[in-house]
C-alpha positions as YAML, in Angstrom:
chain: A
units: angstrom
residues:
- id: 1
  name: UNK
  ca: [54.49, 92.63, 79.49]
- id: 2
  name: UNK
  ca: [55.86, 93.82, 76.16]
- id: 3
  name: UNK
  ca: [56.43, 91.45, 73.26]
- id: 4
  name: UNK
  ca: [60.23, 91.67, 73.31]
- id: 5
  name: UNK
  ca: [60.44, 90.83, 77.02]
- id: 6
  name: UNK
  ca: [58.12, 87.85, 76.57]
- id: 7
  name: UNK
  ca: [60.23, 86.66, 73.65]
- id: 8
  name: UNK
  ca: [63.38, 86.88, 75.80]
- id: 9
  name: UNK
  ca: [61.71, 85.02, 78.67]
- id: 10
  name: UNK
  ca: [60.61, 82.23, 76.31]
- id: 11
  name: UNK
  ca: [64.10, 81.95, 74.86]
- id: 12
  name: UNK
  ca: [65.67, 81.93, 78.34]
- id: 13
  name: UNK
  ca: [63.34, 79.11, 79.43]
- id: 14
  name: UNK
  ca: [64.27, 77.02, 76.39]
- id: 15
  name: UNK
  ca: [68.02, 77.54, 76.89]
- id: 16
  name: UNK
  ca: [67.80, 76.68, 80.60]
- id: 17
  name: UNK
  ca: [65.83, 73.52, 79.81]
- id: 18
  name: UNK
  ca: [68.47, 72.43, 77.24]
- id: 19
  name: UNK
  ca: [71.48, 73.40, 79.37]
- id: 20
  name: UNK
  ca: [73.83, 70.74, 80.71]
- id: 21
  name: UNK
  ca: [74.95, 72.96, 83.55]
- id: 22
  name: UNK
  ca: [74.10, 76.27, 85.20]
- id: 23
  name: UNK
  ca: [76.36, 79.01, 86.53]
- id: 24
  name: UNK
  ca: [74.53, 81.32, 88.93]
- id: 25
  name: UNK
  ca: [76.13, 84.75, 89.28]
- id: 26
  name: UNK
  ca: [74.95, 87.51, 91.59]
- id: 27
  name: UNK
  ca: [75.78, 91.03, 92.69]
- id: 28
  name: UNK
  ca: [74.33, 93.17, 95.45]
- id: 29
  name: UNK
  ca: [71.00, 93.59, 93.66]
- id: 30
  name: UNK
  ca: [70.26, 89.93, 94.34]
- id: 31
  name: UNK
  ca: [69.52, 90.72, 97.99]
- id: 32
  name: UNK
  ca: [67.20, 93.68, 97.44]
- id: 33
  name: UNK
  ca: [64.09, 91.47, 97.33]
- id: 34
  name: UNK
  ca: [65.14, 90.04, 100.71]
- id: 35
  name: UNK
  ca: [65.22, 93.57, 102.14]
- id: 36
  name: UNK
  ca: [68.99, 94.09, 101.94]
- id: 37
  name: UNK
  ca: [70.41, 97.45, 100.77]
- id: 38
  name: UNK
  ca: [72.48, 97.43, 97.58]
- id: 39
  name: UNK
  ca: [74.31, 100.72, 98.35]
- id: 40
  name: UNK
  ca: [73.58, 101.98, 94.82]
- id: 41
  name: UNK
  ca: [75.56, 105.22, 94.76]
- id: 42
  name: UNK
  ca: [76.53, 107.31, 97.78]
- id: 43
  name: UNK
  ca: [72.98, 108.66, 98.21]
- id: 44
  name: UNK
  ca: [71.62, 105.11, 98.54]
- id: 45
  name: UNK
  ca: [74.39, 104.22, 100.95]
- id: 46
  name: UNK
  ca: [73.70, 107.25, 103.12]
- id: 47
  name: UNK
  ca: [69.96, 106.48, 103.20]
- id: 48
  name: UNK
  ca: [70.84, 103.06, 104.61]
- id: 49
  name: UNK
  ca: [73.27, 104.54, 107.16]
- id: 50
  name: UNK
  ca: [72.21, 108.08, 108.28]
- id: 51
  name: UNK
  ca: [75.03, 108.39, 110.88]
- id: 52
  name: UNK
  ca: [77.59, 107.92, 108.09]
- id: 53
  name: UNK
  ca: [75.78, 110.53, 105.99]
- id: 54
  name: UNK
  ca: [76.43, 113.04, 108.79]
- id: 55
  name: UNK
  ca: [80.12, 112.19, 108.67]
- id: 56
  name: UNK
  ca: [80.14, 112.44, 104.88]
- id: 57
  name: UNK
  ca: [81.99, 109.16, 104.38]
- id: 58
  name: UNK
  ca: [81.43, 107.48, 101.02]
- id: 59
  name: UNK
  ca: [81.02, 103.71, 100.68]
- id: 60
  name: UNK
  ca: [84.53, 103.34, 99.26]
- id: 61
  name: UNK
  ca: [85.88, 105.04, 102.39]
- id: 62
  name: UNK
  ca: [83.87, 102.88, 104.78]
- id: 63
  name: UNK
  ca: [84.62, 99.61, 102.98]
- id: 64
  name: UNK
  ca: [88.34, 100.25, 103.30]
- id: 65
  name: UNK
  ca: [90.99, 98.54, 105.44]
- id: 66
  name: UNK
  ca: [92.40, 101.93, 106.47]
- id: 67
  name: UNK
  ca: [89.25, 102.56, 108.53]
- id: 68
  name: UNK
  ca: [90.17, 99.67, 110.85]
- id: 69
  name: UNK
  ca: [93.37, 101.55, 111.63]
- id: 70
  name: UNK
  ca: [92.04, 105.11, 111.72]
- id: 71
  name: UNK
  ca: [88.66, 104.53, 113.40]
- id: 72
  name: UNK
  ca: [88.22, 100.84, 114.31]
- id: 73
  name: UNK
  ca: [85.08, 101.49, 116.38]
- id: 74
  name: UNK
  ca: [83.34, 102.99, 113.32]
- id: 75
  name: UNK
  ca: [84.68, 100.22, 111.09]
- id: 76
  name: UNK
  ca: [83.27, 97.53, 113.35]
- id: 77
  name: UNK
  ca: [80.05, 99.49, 113.84]
- id: 78
  name: UNK
  ca: [79.54, 99.36, 110.09]
- id: 79
  name: UNK
  ca: [80.53, 95.72, 109.62]
- id: 80
  name: UNK
  ca: [78.91, 94.63, 112.89]
- id: 81
  name: UNK
  ca: [75.60, 96.11, 111.79]
- id: 82
  name: UNK
  ca: [75.89, 94.40, 108.40]
- id: 83
  name: UNK
  ca: [76.74, 91.10, 110.10]
- id: 84
  name: UNK
  ca: [73.60, 91.28, 112.24]
- id: 85
  name: UNK
  ca: [71.50, 92.26, 109.22]
- id: 86
  name: UNK
  ca: [72.75, 89.38, 107.07]
- id: 87
  name: UNK
  ca: [72.28, 86.87, 109.87]
- id: 88
  name: UNK
  ca: [68.67, 87.93, 110.42]
- id: 89
  name: UNK
  ca: [67.69, 88.14, 106.74]
- id: 90
  name: UNK
  ca: [65.77, 85.31, 105.10]
- id: 91
  name: UNK
  ca: [66.69, 84.63, 101.45]
- id: 92
  name: UNK
  ca: [63.80, 85.46, 99.11]
- id: 93
  name: UNK
  ca: [61.90, 82.90, 97.04]
- id: 94
  name: UNK
  ca: [64.24, 83.37, 94.06]
- id: 95
  name: UNK
  ca: [66.93, 81.42, 95.91]
- id: 96
  name: UNK
  ca: [64.47, 78.54, 96.33]
- id: 97
  name: UNK
  ca: [63.69, 78.57, 92.60]
- id: 98
  name: UNK
  ca: [67.40, 78.48, 91.75]
- id: 99
  name: UNK
  ca: [68.02, 75.65, 94.20]
- id: 100
  name: UNK
  ca: [65.21, 73.66, 92.59]
- id: 101
  name: UNK
  ca: [66.80, 74.27, 89.19]
- id: 102
  name: UNK
  ca: [70.17, 73.11, 90.53]
- id: 103
  name: UNK
  ca: [68.57, 69.85, 91.67]
- id: 104
  name: UNK
  ca: [66.95, 69.40, 88.26]
- id: 105
  name: UNK
  ca: [70.43, 69.66, 86.72]
- id: 106
  name: UNK
  ca: [71.68, 66.90, 89.06]
- id: 107
  name: UNK
  ca: [73.57, 69.48, 91.13]
- id: 108
  name: UNK
  ca: [75.76, 70.32, 88.14]
- id: 109
  name: UNK
  ca: [75.97, 74.02, 88.98]
- id: 110
  name: UNK
  ca: [78.25, 76.60, 90.53]
- id: 111
  name: UNK
  ca: [77.68, 80.01, 92.13]
- id: 112
  name: UNK
  ca: [79.96, 82.96, 91.39]
- id: 113
  name: UNK
  ca: [79.11, 85.97, 93.55]
- id: 114
  name: UNK
  ca: [80.58, 89.23, 94.79]
- id: 115
  name: UNK
  ca: [78.17, 89.22, 97.73]
- id: 116
  name: UNK
  ca: [79.70, 88.73, 101.17]
- id: 117
  name: UNK
  ca: [76.41, 88.04, 102.96]
- id: 118
  name: UNK
  ca: [76.32, 84.22, 102.92]
- id: 119
  name: UNK
  ca: [72.73, 84.16, 101.63]
- id: 120
  name: UNK
  ca: [73.38, 81.34, 99.15]
- id: 121
  name: UNK
  ca: [74.64, 79.08, 101.96]
- id: 122
  name: UNK
  ca: [71.66, 80.02, 104.10]
- id: 123
  name: UNK
  ca: [69.33, 79.14, 101.21]
- id: 124
  name: UNK
  ca: [70.74, 75.60, 101.09]
- id: 125
  name: UNK
  ca: [73.36, 75.71, 98.35]
- id: 126
  name: UNK
  ca: [76.47, 73.60, 98.91]
- id: 127
  name: UNK
  ca: [79.46, 75.38, 100.43]
- id: 128
  name: UNK
  ca: [81.64, 73.49, 97.94]
- id: 129
  name: UNK
  ca: [79.79, 74.99, 94.97]
- id: 130
  name: UNK
  ca: [80.13, 78.68, 95.87]
- id: 131
  name: UNK
  ca: [82.91, 81.08, 94.86]
- id: 132
  name: UNK
  ca: [82.70, 84.29, 96.91]
- id: 133
  name: UNK
  ca: [85.10, 86.44, 94.91]
- id: 134
  name: UNK
  ca: [85.12, 89.26, 97.48]
- id: 135
  name: UNK
  ca: [85.24, 87.03, 100.57]
- id: 136
  name: UNK
  ca: [82.67, 86.68, 103.33]
- id: 137
  name: UNK
  ca: [81.62, 88.64, 106.39]
- id: 138
  name: UNK
  ca: [81.15, 85.30, 108.16]
- id: 139
  name: UNK
  ca: [84.93, 84.76, 108.34]
- id: 140
  name: UNK
  ca: [87.63, 86.80, 110.08]
- id: 141
  name: UNK
  ca: [91.34, 87.53, 109.76]
- id: 142
  name: UNK
  ca: [93.91, 89.65, 111.59]
- id: 143
  name: UNK
  ca: [94.18, 93.31, 110.54]
- id: 144
  name: UNK
  ca: [97.98, 92.99, 110.79]
- id: 145
  name: UNK
  ca: [98.22, 89.58, 109.07]
- id: 146
  name: UNK
  ca: [100.07, 88.08, 112.02]
- id: 147
  name: UNK
  ca: [99.33, 84.70, 110.37]
- id: 148
  name: UNK
  ca: [97.56, 83.52, 107.21]
- id: 149
  name: UNK
  ca: [94.79, 81.99, 109.31]
- id: 150
  name: UNK
  ca: [91.16, 82.69, 108.42]
- id: 151
  name: UNK
  ca: [88.57, 81.60, 110.99]
- id: 152
  name: UNK
  ca: [84.82, 81.43, 111.24]
- id: 153
  name: UNK
  ca: [83.13, 84.54, 112.61]
- id: 154
  name: UNK
  ca: [81.47, 83.16, 115.73]
- id: 155
  name: UNK
  ca: [80.94, 86.57, 117.36]
- id: 156
  name: UNK
  ca: [77.47, 86.44, 118.90]
- id: 157
  name: UNK
  ca: [76.71, 90.13, 118.69]
- id: 158
  name: UNK
  ca: [78.53, 93.45, 118.54]
- id: 159
  name: UNK
  ca: [76.98, 96.20, 120.65]
- id: 160
  name: UNK
  ca: [76.68, 99.35, 118.55]
- id: 161
  name: UNK
  ca: [75.73, 102.94, 119.41]
- id: 162
  name: UNK
  ca: [73.24, 103.53, 116.59]
- id: 163
  name: UNK
  ca: [73.47, 107.33, 116.94]
- id: 164
  name: UNK
  ca: [77.13, 107.23, 115.91]
- id: 165
  name: UNK
  ca: [77.28, 103.72, 114.38]
- id: 166
  name: UNK
  ca: [80.32, 103.01, 116.54]
- id: 167
  name: UNK
  ca: [80.96, 99.61, 118.08]
- id: 168
  name: UNK
  ca: [81.41, 99.58, 121.85]
- id: 169
  name: UNK
  ca: [83.77, 96.60, 121.74]
- id: 170
  name: UNK
  ca: [86.30, 95.44, 119.15]
- id: 171
  name: UNK
  ca: [86.77, 91.82, 118.04]
- id: 172
  name: UNK
  ca: [90.36, 90.68, 118.48]
- id: 173
  name: UNK
  ca: [92.57, 88.38, 116.47]
- id: 174
  name: UNK
  ca: [92.57, 84.88, 117.93]
- id: 175
  name: UNK
  ca: [96.36, 84.69, 117.60]
- id: 176
  name: UNK
  ca: [97.51, 88.12, 118.83]
- id: 177
  name: UNK
  ca: [96.20, 91.28, 120.52]
- id: 178
  name: UNK
  ca: [95.50, 93.16, 117.29]
- id: 179
  name: UNK
  ca: [92.01, 93.91, 115.99]
- id: 180
  name: UNK
  ca: [90.32, 91.34, 113.77]
- id: 181
  name: UNK
  ca: [88.51, 92.26, 110.56]
- id: 182
  name: UNK
  ca: [86.14, 90.49, 108.17]
- id: 183
  name: UNK
  ca: [87.79, 88.36, 105.51]
- id: 184
  name: UNK
  ca: [86.37, 90.66, 102.83]
- id: 185
  name: UNK
  ca: [88.20, 92.19, 99.88]
- id: 186
  name: UNK
  ca: [87.78, 95.93, 100.46]
- id: 187
  name: UNK
  ca: [88.75, 98.92, 98.34]
- id: 188
  name: UNK
  ca: [92.52, 99.48, 98.19]
- id: 189
  name: UNK
  ca: [93.01, 96.30, 100.16]
- id: 190
  name: UNK
  ca: [96.55, 94.85, 100.33]
- id: 191
  name: UNK
  ca: [95.80, 92.91, 103.52]
- id: 192
  name: UNK
  ca: [92.99, 90.61, 102.34]
- id: 193
  name: UNK
  ca: [93.97, 87.00, 102.95]
- id: 194
  name: UNK
  ca: [93.06, 84.98, 99.86]
- id: 195
  name: UNK
  ca: [93.39, 81.43, 101.20]
- id: 196
  name: UNK
  ca: [89.68, 80.67, 101.50]
- id: 197
  name: UNK
  ca: [88.77, 82.38, 98.23]
- id: 198
  name: UNK
  ca: [91.65, 80.62, 96.47]
- id: 199
  name: UNK
  ca: [90.26, 77.23, 97.49]
- id: 200
  name: UNK
  ca: [86.83, 78.25, 96.20]
- id: 201
  name: UNK
  ca: [88.39, 79.45, 92.93]
- id: 202
  name: UNK
  ca: [90.21, 76.13, 92.48]
- id: 203
  name: UNK
  ca: [86.93, 74.23, 92.89]
- id: 204
  name: UNK
  ca: [85.27, 76.57, 90.38]
- id: 205
  name: UNK
  ca: [88.06, 76.09, 87.84]
- id: 206
  name: UNK
  ca: [87.80, 72.30, 88.27]
- id: 207
  name: UNK
  ca: [84.05, 72.58, 87.63]
- id: 208
  name: UNK
  ca: [84.71, 74.54, 84.43]
- id: 209
  name: UNK
  ca: [87.20, 71.94, 83.20]
- id: 210
  name: UNK
  ca: [84.74, 69.14, 83.91]
- id: 211
  name: UNK
  ca: [82.05, 70.94, 81.90]
- id: 212
  name: UNK
  ca: [84.22, 72.07, 79.00]
- id: 213
  name: UNK
  ca: [82.31, 71.80, 75.71]
- id: 214
  name: UNK
  ca: [78.91, 71.42, 77.39]
- id: 215
  name: UNK
  ca: [75.96, 73.77, 77.00]
- id: 216
  name: UNK
  ca: [76.27, 76.27, 79.84]
- id: 217
  name: UNK
  ca: [73.77, 78.94, 80.84]
- id: 218
  name: UNK
  ca: [74.83, 81.78, 83.14]
- id: 219
  name: UNK
  ca: [71.95, 83.29, 85.13]
- id: 220
  name: UNK
  ca: [73.14, 86.69, 86.37]
- id: 221
  name: UNK
  ca: [71.17, 88.77, 88.86]
- id: 222
  name: UNK
  ca: [71.61, 92.20, 90.37]
- id: 223
  name: UNK
  ca: [75.09, 92.85, 88.98]
- id: 224
  name: UNK
  ca: [75.58, 96.58, 88.50]
- id: 225
  name: UNK
  ca: [78.23, 98.60, 86.72]
- id: 226
  name: UNK
  ca: [79.74, 100.49, 89.70]
- id: 227
  name: UNK
  ca: [81.57, 97.39, 90.95]
- id: 228
  name: UNK
  ca: [81.58, 95.36, 87.75]
- id: 229
  name: UNK
  ca: [83.24, 92.11, 88.86]
- id: 230
  name: UNK
  ca: [80.20, 89.94, 88.13]
- id: 231
  name: UNK
  ca: [79.21, 91.69, 84.89]
- id: 232
  name: UNK
  ca: [82.73, 91.45, 83.52]
- id: 233
  name: UNK
  ca: [82.82, 87.72, 84.22]
- id: 234
  name: UNK
  ca: [79.49, 87.12, 82.48]
- id: 235
  name: UNK
  ca: [80.36, 89.19, 79.42]
- id: 236
  name: UNK
  ca: [83.82, 87.68, 78.98]
- id: 237
  name: UNK
  ca: [82.84, 84.07, 79.69]
- id: 238
  name: UNK
  ca: [79.83, 84.17, 77.37]
- id: 239
  name: UNK
  ca: [81.98, 85.71, 74.63]
- id: 240
  name: UNK
  ca: [84.57, 82.93, 74.95]
- id: 241
  name: UNK
  ca: [82.47, 80.02, 73.67]
- id: 242
  name: UNK
  ca: [79.43, 79.39, 71.44]
- id: 243
  name: UNK
  ca: [78.10, 76.87, 73.99]
- id: 244
  name: UNK
  ca: [77.74, 79.54, 76.68]
- id: 245
  name: UNK
  ca: [74.80, 81.96, 77.01]
- id: 246
  name: UNK
  ca: [74.31, 84.73, 79.55]
- id: 247
  name: UNK
  ca: [70.87, 85.62, 80.89]
- id: 248
  name: UNK
  ca: [71.17, 89.05, 82.55]
- id: 249
  name: UNK
  ca: [68.37, 89.89, 84.99]
- id: 250
  name: UNK
  ca: [68.61, 93.54, 86.05]
- id: 251
  name: UNK
  ca: [65.96, 96.28, 86.36]
- id: 252
  name: UNK
  ca: [68.33, 99.09, 85.29]
- id: 253
  name: UNK
  ca: [71.66, 97.90, 83.91]
- id: 254
  name: UNK
  ca: [70.19, 95.17, 81.70]
- id: 255
  name: UNK
  ca: [72.09, 95.69, 78.44]
- id: 256
  name: UNK
  ca: [74.07, 92.72, 77.06]
- id: 257
  name: UNK
  ca: [77.20, 92.82, 74.89]
- id: 258
  name: UNK
  ca: [77.10, 89.53, 73.03]
- id: 259
  name: UNK
  ca: [74.39, 88.85, 70.40]
- id: 260
  name: UNK
  ca: [73.47, 85.41, 71.80]
- id: 261
  name: UNK
  ca: [72.91, 86.75, 75.32]
- id: 262
  name: UNK
  ca: [69.51, 87.58, 76.78]
- id: 263
  name: UNK
  ca: [68.37, 90.71, 78.62]
- id: 264
  name: UNK
  ca: [65.61, 90.50, 81.25]
- id: 265
  name: UNK
  ca: [64.91, 94.06, 82.53]
- id: 266
  name: UNK
  ca: [63.37, 92.99, 85.84]
- id: 267
  name: UNK
  ca: [64.37, 92.67, 89.49]
- id: 268
  name: UNK
  ca: [65.98, 89.41, 90.59]
- id: 269
  name: UNK
  ca: [62.90, 87.79, 92.17]
- id: 270
  name: UNK
  ca: [60.48, 88.94, 89.46]
- id: 271
  name: UNK
  ca: [62.81, 87.78, 86.70]
- id: 272
  name: UNK
  ca: [63.45, 84.40, 88.30]
- id: 273
  name: UNK
  ca: [59.75, 83.79, 88.89]
- id: 274
  name: UNK
  ca: [59.02, 84.46, 85.22]
- id: 275
  name: UNK
  ca: [61.78, 82.29, 83.72]
- id: 276
  name: UNK
  ca: [61.71, 79.47, 86.31]
- id: 277
  name: UNK
  ca: [57.96, 79.19, 86.93]
...
């Protein structure tokens, strides 16, 4: 380990120890150590889904509400496969380390994530302390917005032809005969129902008000630059107050903007094990 990295780890440990509260932020890279794909670039996406590579669809075209209208069997093949994958995946040890830290801070924490996989809930974090800014695959809504209702995804399994990645059956809206879709904010999405995310956002904003003026450390993991929701939050929030410091854990996109922030150029699990040991 080089001297600069060790210096940053030591500083991160000191700041976390002195912090009054912790904000945990995570992008797709957080799940890599659990075996989940992060879809880094179209080539990475196609390696994860060879049938889609044959079709030539990019990730932004697959994660798009128009696909539920133009090819719903392919749309549900893609999301049905992801649903099964997320349900069967065990969160890696880094989640356990973060949960232990949250307990040490008397549960004065909040999670801000663009991940739709529900891994933080599975790892034992409180549902009331998680803001899923892009929604969750574990909840459904109507593709036609027949109502504003969002309901839990209790579909047991979706049978998929893995040669074509097309679903053999289509989940239906519980209120009408139209097709259901995950309550996920997709690309070019005007149909995403925000009710559940709005309630999470309100709880997060209340948490921020309650901790105004306190020493806050943001621990960010696996947040890339392609979809920069998490990075933008960390950079802007850290820049807004001298009492806030960002610790960015990322093996590639590890640069930080603000002078007080800390860069840890490691994967999520490796970085967490070194600063939370």
